C-alpha positions in Angstrom: 8.3 49.6 29.6 9.1 51.0 26.1 6.4 50.9 23.5 9.0 50.7 20.7 10.1 47.5 19.1 13.3 47.3 17.1 14.2 44.6 14.7 16.5 44.1 11.8 15.1 43.7 8.3 17.3 41.7 5.9 16.5 41.8 2.3 18.5 39.6 -0.1 18.9 41.7 -3.2 20.0 38.6 -5.2 16.5 37.3 -4.8 14.1 38.8 -7.3 11.3 39.1 -4.7 13.8 40.8 -2.3 14.9 43.2 -4.9 11.3 44.0 -5.8 10.5 44.7 -2.1 13.6 46.9 -1.8 12.6 48.8 -4.9 9.1 49.4 -3.6 10.6 50.7 -0.3 13.1 53.0 -1.9 10.6 54.4 -4.3 7.7 54.7 -1.9 5.5 57.8 -1.8 7.3 59.6 1.0 4.4 62.0 1.6 2.3 58.9 2.5 5.0 56.7 4.1 7.5 58.9 5.8 9.7 55.9 6.8 10.5 52.4 5.8 8.7 51.4 9.1 5.5 53.2 8.0 5.5 51.4 4.6 6.3 48.0 6.2 3.6 48.4 8.8 1.0 49.3 6.2 2.1 46.3 4.0 2.0 43.8 6.8 -1.3 45.0 8.2 -2.9 45.1 4.7 -1.6 41.6 3.9 -2.8 40.0 7.1 -6.1 41.9 7.2 -6.9 40.6 3.7 -5.9 37.1 4.7 -8.3 37.2 7.6 -11.1 38.6 5.4 -10.5 35.7 2.9 -10.6 33.2 5.7 -13.8 34.6 7.0 -15.3 34.9 3.5 -13.8 32.5 1.0 -15.8 34.1 -1.9 -14.6 37.6 -1.2 -11.9 37.5 -3.9 -14.3 36.2 -6.5 -16.8 38.9 -5.7 -14.1 41.6 -5.9 -13.1 40.3 -9.3 -16.7 40.3 -10.5 -17.3 43.8 -9.2 -14.1 45.1 -10.9 -15.1 43.4 -14.2 -18.7 44.9 -14.0 -17.2 48.3 -13.2 -15.0 48.1 -16.3 -18.0 47.1 -18.4 -20.1 50.0 -17.0 -17.2 52.5 -17.6 -16.8 51.3 -21.2 -20.5 51.6 -21.9 -20.6 55.0 -20.3 -17.7 56.3 -22.4 -19.4 54.9 -25.5 -22.6 56.6 -24.6 -20.8 59.9 -24.0 -19.1 59.7 -27.4 -22.2 59.1 -29.4 -25.3 58.4 -27.3 -27.7 57.9 -30.2 -25.6 55.5 -32.1 -25.6 53.1 -29.2 -29.3 53.3 -28.7 -29.9 52.9 -32.5 -27.6 49.8 -32.6 -29.6 48.3 -29.7 -32.8 48.9 -31.4 -31.6 47.4 -34.7 -30.6 44.3 -32.8 -34.0 43.9 -31.1 -34.9 40.2 -31.1 -37.5 39.0 -33.4 -40.6 37.6 -31.7 -43.7 35.8 -32.9 -45.6 39.1 -32.7 -43.6 41.2 -35.3 -46.2 43.9 -35.2 -45.5 44.7 -31.5 -41.8 44.7 -32.2 -42.2 47.0 -35.2 -44.4 49.4 -33.1 -41.8 49.4 -30.4 -39.1 50.2 -32.9 -41.2 52.9 -34.5 -41.9 54.5 -31.1 -38.2 54.4 -30.2 -37.1 55.9 -33.5 -39.8 58.6 -33.1 -38.3 59.4 -29.7 -34.8 59.5 -31.2 -35.8 61.7 -34.1 -37.5 64.1 -31.6 -34.2 64.8 -29.9 
């Protein structure tokens, strides 16, 4: 018994979704997907694997979006800190919340500014 399965794939190029699929297939990374079959197999497996994970864990998509958002925030903060690390720290210190014990806050700010000035 042969381990190959042949089928015909029809794509209606008048349909925008069909045209989009065809464009992806034609412009695929040929070093990664040597044939249409390789690309289609990867797409079908990826789609149905994700569907199964979402069925098993309905909050997966929400967590993925949250993780991506947090990563973008961290990347932005990191780029800002690399550009001018002291400016970000100074801005945070200037925005320190006022408390009932202003002396403690002032001491903390003085200590932080002494640290910054020592750099």
